[in-house]
Each structure stands twice: as structure tokens, then as C-alpha cells.
C-alpha positions as CSV (number, residue, x, y, z in Angstrom):
1,M,0.0,0.0,0.0
2,A,1.1,3.6,-0.6
3,N,2.2,5.5,2.4
4,D,-0.2,8.3,1.8
5,S,-2.0,8.9,5.1
6,V,-4.6,11.2,6.8
7,L,-5.1,12.1,10.4
8,L,-8.2,10.5,11.9
9,A,-9.0,11.6,15.4
10,G,-5.3,12.8,15.6
11,R,-3.9,9.4,14.5
12,P,-2.4,8.8,11.0
13,V,-4.2,6.2,8.9
14,H,-3.8,5.0,5.3
15,R,-6.4,6.4,3.0
16,V,-7.6,2.9,2.0
17,G,-9.1,1.2,5.0
18,F,-11.6,-1.7,5.4
19,G,-15.3,-1.7,6.0
20,A,-16.8,-4.7,7.9
21,M,-20.4,-4.4,6.6
22,Q,-20.0,-7.3,4.1
23,L,-18.6,-9.8,6.7
24,P,-21.9,-11.0,8.1
25,G,-24.4,-13.0,6.2
26,A,-26.8,-11.8,3.4
27,G,-28.5,-8.5,4.2
28,V,-25.8,-7.8,6.8
29,F,-27.6,-10.3,9.1
30,G,-26.6,-13.5,10.7
31,P,-23.3,-15.4,10.5
32,P,-21.0,-15.2,7.5
33,K,-21.2,-17.8,4.7
34,D,-17.6,-18.7,5.4
35,R,-16.3,-17.8,8.9
36,D,-12.8,-18.8,8.2
37,A,-12.7,-16.7,5.0
38,A,-14.0,-13.7,6.9
39,I,-11.2,-14.1,9.5
40,A,-8.6,-14.5,6.8
41,V,-9.7,-11.3,5.1
42,L,-9.4,-9.3,8.3
43,R,-6.0,-10.7,9.1
44,R,-4.8,-10.1,5.5
45,A,-6.0,-6.6,5.6
46,I,-3.9,-5.8,8.7
47,E,-0.9,-7.7,7.2
48,A,-1.2,-5.5,4.1
49,G,-1.1,-2.3,6.1
50,V,-4.8,-1.4,6.8
51,D,-4.9,0.6,10.0
52,H,-8.5,1.9,9.8
53,I,-11.5,-0.5,10.1
54,D,-15.1,0.6,10.0
55,T,-17.7,-1.5,11.8
56,A,-21.0,-1.3,13.7
57,Q,-22.6,-3.5,16.4
58,F,-25.7,-3.7,14.3
59,Y,-23.8,-5.4,11.5
60,G,-25.0,-8.9,12.2
61,P,-26.0,-7.8,14.8
62,D,-22.7,-8.4,16.8
63,V,-21.3,-10.6,14.0
64,A,-18.9,-8.1,12.4
65,N,-17.5,-7.0,15.8
66,Q,-17.1,-10.5,17.0
67,L,-15.2,-11.4,13.8
68,I,-12.9,-8.4,14.2
69,R,-12.2,-9.4,17.9
70,E,-11.6,-13.0,17.0
71,A,-9.3,-12.1,14.1
72,L,-7.4,-9.2,15.5
73,H,-7.5,-8.9,19.3
74,P,-5.3,-7.8,20.9
75,Y,-5.3,-5.0,18.5
76,A,-2.2,-3.4,17.0
77,S,-1.5,0.0,18.6
78,E,-1.8,1.8,15.2
79,L,-5.2,0.4,14.4
80,V,-8.1,2.9,14.5
81,I,-11.4,1.1,14.9
82,V,-14.4,3.3,14.0
83,S,-17.9,2.2,14.9
84,K,-21.3,3.8,14.7
85,V,-24.5,4.1,16.8
86,G,-28.0,5.2,15.9
87,A,-29.6,2.0,14.6
88,S,-30.5,-1.6,15.6
89,R,-32.0,-4.7,14.1
90,D,-35.0,-6.8,15.0
91,E,-35.2,-10.6,15.1
92,K,-35.9,-10.7,11.4
93,G,-33.0,-8.4,10.5
94,Q,-35.1,-5.3,9.8
95,W,-33.2,-2.0,10.3
96,L,-34.6,0.1,13.2
97,G,-33.7,3.5,14.5
98,A,-32.0,3.8,17.9
99,Q,-31.7,7.5,18.1
100,R,-32.5,8.4,21.7
101,P,-29.6,9.3,24.0
102,E,-30.1,6.1,26.1
103,E,-30.1,4.0,22.9
104,L,-26.9,5.7,21.7
105,R,-25.3,4.8,25.1
106,A,-26.5,1.2,24.8
107,G,-25.0,1.1,21.3
108,V,-21.6,2.3,22.5
109,E,-21.6,-0.1,25.4
110,A,-22.5,-3.0,23.0
111,N,-19.5,-2.0,20.8
112,L,-17.2,-1.9,23.8
113,R,-18.3,-5.4,24.9
114,T,-18.3,-7.1,21.5
115,L,-15.0,-5.5,20.4
116,E,-13.5,-6.1,23.8
117,L,-12.3,-2.5,24.1
118,D,-12.1,0.0,27.0
119,Q,-12.7,2.8,24.6
120,V,-13.8,2.9,20.9
121,P,-11.4,5.2,19.1
122,V,-14.1,6.8,17.0
123,V,-17.8,6.5,17.1
124,N,-20.0,8.0,14.4
125,L,-23.5,9.2,15.3
126,R,-25.6,7.9,12.5
127,R,-28.5,10.3,12.1
128,H,-31.8,8.9,10.9
129,P,-33.5,11.3,8.5
130,D,-36.9,10.8,10.1
131,T,-35.9,10.9,13.7
132,E,-37.8,13.2,16.1
133,V,-34.8,13.4,18.5
134,A,-33.0,16.7,18.4
135,L,-29.5,16.5,17.0
136,A,-28.2,18.7,19.8
137,E,-29.5,16.2,22.4
138,Q,-27.8,13.4,20.5
139,V,-24.5,15.2,20.2
140,D,-24.5,16.2,23.9
141,A,-25.0,12.5,24.8
142,M,-22.0,11.6,22.6
143,V,-19.9,14.3,24.3
144,S,-20.9,13.0,27.7
145,M,-19.6,9.5,26.7
146,Q,-16.5,11.0,25.3
147,R,-15.8,12.8,28.6
148,E,-16.3,9.5,30.4
149,G,-13.7,7.9,28.2
150,L,-16.0,5.5,26.4
151,I,-15.4,7.3,23.1
152,G,-12.1,8.6,21.8
153,A,-13.6,10.9,19.1
154,I,-17.0,11.7,17.7
155,G,-17.9,11.4,14.0
156,L,-21.1,12.0,12.1
157,S,-22.9,9.8,9.6
158,N,-25.9,10.4,7.2
159,V,-26.1,14.1,8.1
160,T,-26.9,17.3,6.2
161,L,-24.6,20.3,6.0
162,E,-26.9,22.1,8.5
163,E,-26.6,19.2,10.9
164,Y,-22.9,19.1,10.5
165,L,-22.6,22.8,11.3
166,L,-24.8,22.5,14.3
167,A,-22.8,19.5,15.6
168,K,-19.5,21.5,15.2
169,E,-20.9,24.1,17.5
170,R,-21.1,21.4,20.3
171,C,-18.1,19.1,19.7
172,E,-15.1,18.5,17.5
173,V,-16.1,16.4,14.6
174,A,-13.4,13.8,13.7
175,C,-15.0,12.6,10.4
176,V,-18.1,12.6,8.3
177,Q,-19.4,9.4,6.8
178,N,-22.1,10.0,4.1
179,A,-23.1,8.4,0.9
180,Y,-21.1,9.7,-2.0
181,N,-19.8,8.3,-5.3
182,V,-19.2,9.1,-8.9
183,M,-22.9,8.9,-9.8
184,S,-24.5,10.3,-6.6
185,R,-23.2,13.6,-5.3
186,D,-26.3,15.0,-3.5
187,G,-24.2,15.9,-0.5
188,H,-21.6,17.8,-2.4
189,D,-22.1,20.9,-0.3
190,L,-21.2,19.0,2.9
191,F,-18.3,17.3,1.1
192,E,-16.9,20.8,0.2
193,R,-17.3,22.1,3.7
194,C,-15.4,19.1,5.1
195,R,-12.7,19.8,2.6
196,E,-12.5,23.4,3.8
197,D,-12.6,22.4,7.5
198,E,-10.0,19.6,6.9
199,V,-12.3,17.1,8.3
200,A,-11.9,13.5,7.1
201,F,-14.7,12.5,4.7
202,V,-15.5,8.8,4.5
203,P,-17.9,8.0,1.6
204,F,-20.2,5.0,2.1
205,F,-21.7,3.1,-0.8
206,P,-18.7,4.2,-2.9
207,L,-19.8,1.9,-5.7
208,G,-23.5,2.6,-5.4
209,S,-26.1,1.2,-3.0
210,A,-25.1,-2.1,-1.5
211,F,-28.8,-3.1,-1.6
212,A,-29.8,-2.2,-5.2
213,R,-27.9,-3.6,-8.1
214,E,-29.4,-1.0,-10.4
215,A,-27.6,1.8,-8.6
216,S,-24.1,0.6,-9.5
217,V,-21.2,2.6,-10.7
218,H,-20.1,-0.5,-12.7
219,D,-22.7,0.4,-15.3
220,V,-21.6,4.0,-15.8
221,A,-20.1,4.4,-19.3
222,A,-17.3,6.7,-18.2
223,V,-16.3,4.3,-15.5
224,R,-16.3,1.3,-17.9
225,E,-14.3,3.3,-20.5
226,A,-11.6,4.3,-18.1
227,A,-11.3,0.8,-16.7
228,T,-10.8,-0.7,-20.2
229,R,-8.3,1.9,-21.3
230,L,-6.3,1.9,-18.1
231,G,-6.4,-1.9,-17.6
232,I,-8.0,-1.8,-14.1
233,T,-11.4,-2.8,-12.8
234,T,-14.5,-0.6,-12.7
235,A,-14.4,-0.7,-8.9
236,Q,-10.8,0.6,-8.9
237,V,-11.8,3.4,-11.2
238,A,-14.7,4.5,-8.9
239,L,-12.6,4.3,-5.8
240,A,-9.6,6.1,-7.3
241,W,-11.9,8.9,-8.4
242,L,-13.0,9.4,-4.8
243,L,-9.4,9.5,-3.6
244,A,-8.7,12.1,-6.2
245,Q,-11.5,14.4,-5.0
246,A,-9.7,15.6,-1.8
247,P,-6.7,14.7,0.2
248,L,-8.9,14.0,3.3
249,V,-11.1,11.3,1.7
250,L,-10.8,8.0,3.4
251,L,-12.1,4.8,1.8
252,I,-13.6,1.8,3.6
253,P,-14.4,-0.7,0.8
254,G,-15.6,-3.9,2.2
255,T,-15.5,-7.5,1.1
256,S,-15.5,-11.1,2.3
257,S,-13.2,-12.2,-0.5
258,L,-9.4,-12.2,-0.4
259,G,-9.3,-11.5,-4.1
260,H,-11.5,-8.4,-3.8
261,L,-9.5,-7.2,-0.8
262,E,-6.3,-7.2,-2.8
263,E,-8.1,-5.4,-5.6
264,N,-9.4,-2.7,-3.2
265,L,-6.1,-2.2,-1.5
266,A,-4.3,-1.7,-4.9
267,V,-6.4,1.4,-5.4
268,A,-4.0,3.3,-3.2
269,D,-1.5,3.1,-6.1
270,V,-3.9,3.9,-8.9
271,V,-3.5,7.2,-10.7
272,L,-6.3,8.3,-13.0
273,D,-5.2,10.3,-16.0
274,D,-6.8,13.7,-17.1
275,A,-9.1,12.0,-19.6
276,A,-10.5,9.6,-17.1
277,L,-11.0,12.4,-14.5
278,A,-12.7,14.6,-17.0
279,G,-15.1,11.9,-18.0
280,L,-15.9,10.9,-14.5
281,N,-16.3,14.4,-13.2
282,N,-19.1,14.9,-15.8
283,V,-21.1,11.9,-14.9
284,A,-23.3,13.6,-12.3
285,A,-23.1,17.1,-13.9
């Protein structure tokens, strides 16, 4: 991996990390199809230089965190684990909101337990767009847990520019994790503000929605053209485009396949030429 790094909560991490969302079973629910393969992917990621892992207790639930603990505990001192709170799952795997302060605390405590940590280095507050809980109330709950030492740093996820600005009035924001990719840039105003503020931006769904095949960057003509001409995969084109957007972009592509892991990590060394960037920049214009 390239040595290019970014400060995340004051700690340097490589710009290509690993997202644990794809480690559990189908629909991010239940045990993995191949537990040994999931463990091997995590260990290979660290061996290859990954020092930023994104997870959540509600991936599984518990499954992703338990796999991380089994594969990597005791954790390397340079590893920054980022989790998130604000959601839960029912017994059928349906996604539920868990937005109230007491639910946020329960989520942090569950992460501490399943990851076997005394403090989660970074916890993202995942804002549900339909919640009736005031953002200020949520942020204050996160700040309280940070002061107690349960959280090292506070991030935000699924927020608007207005919500980001409000949160910044109440705490230091370590990172923002929002949907963003070559074909979907609805949150570009927030992306630009993070760039101005030098706040790490972590795009989720970098290849399109994980739940809808029709919303895939693999089908975008400019992505396919660049991949063919440069001799790389469409996924590498889309991920490299994100890295080219700003120096504080951090990637967390996830996979349960060793082959895909190597492909994702190789993105750190991909350089898109001017023709590719011009075509990709015009996709959502």
C-alpha cells in the first residue's frame, strides 16, 4: 500500500481502510457464509497495512464486531477502529432507528463489549433522517460519553450540511461518513465544507447502493471506458476517483473475499489520467 495517510482523530491512517459491513451473512444479518474466509480477510487486511477498520454493532448484529475481535484482538496500537450508533436490528433483520440518548449509550456499550475495548477510538453518530430526536440532544449524549472515556472521538454519519454545522458548535467532529460516489453527489455541499474544514470524509456506498444492483457505478459508461483503457477494474476506477477528489477522503471498501480485498487495496497506487477524471467528473453534472 502507498504510504499516503490522513489524520483521523489525531492518528495517522492510510487512505484505504476496510469496511466490515460485508462480513456478516446476506443482508448484513446473521453469521458469515464462510467464517474462516472472513477471519482470513481481516488478518490479511492488517498484514497488508490497513490501519482503519469501520464497523457497527448492528452489522449482524454483533457478527462483524465478533469477527474483528476474534481475528485481531489484541489490536495493533496503530489500528483505529471506527464504529457507529443510531440503529439496531429486530429478530428478522429489519433495520430500526435507535436515536434516543439512552439508545446511543447502549450502542456504545455494546460496541465496547463485542470488540473487547475499553474505549472505541471513533464512534459515528448515524443520524436517521426521520428521527424526532433533536440533534443537539444526541451530540450532547456523545460528548458526555467522550468525557467518560468510552469514546475517543466523535464522528457523524448520514447528516446534512446544516446538521454538521450544528454539531460542530457542540463538539469537535473527527469525520463525516455520508453516501457519495461518482454517480451520486447529492451531499456535495457538505463534502466541500469538510474539505474546507480539513475534516476527514468517508464515503459509504462508494460503488452505489449495497442493496440495489441497479444503482451501481459499474454500469456507468465513463467508468467502464476508463477501466478498459487503463487496464483496471471498474471498482478501482470509482474508488480512485473518490481519492482524487480531496486529500482527506478515506475509503472503507468492504468485502468477504481475499481477491477483492487485494483489488481494493491496490487502489492506493492507482492514478487516473486527465481524460479519465474529466469523463468521471461529468457523470453527475
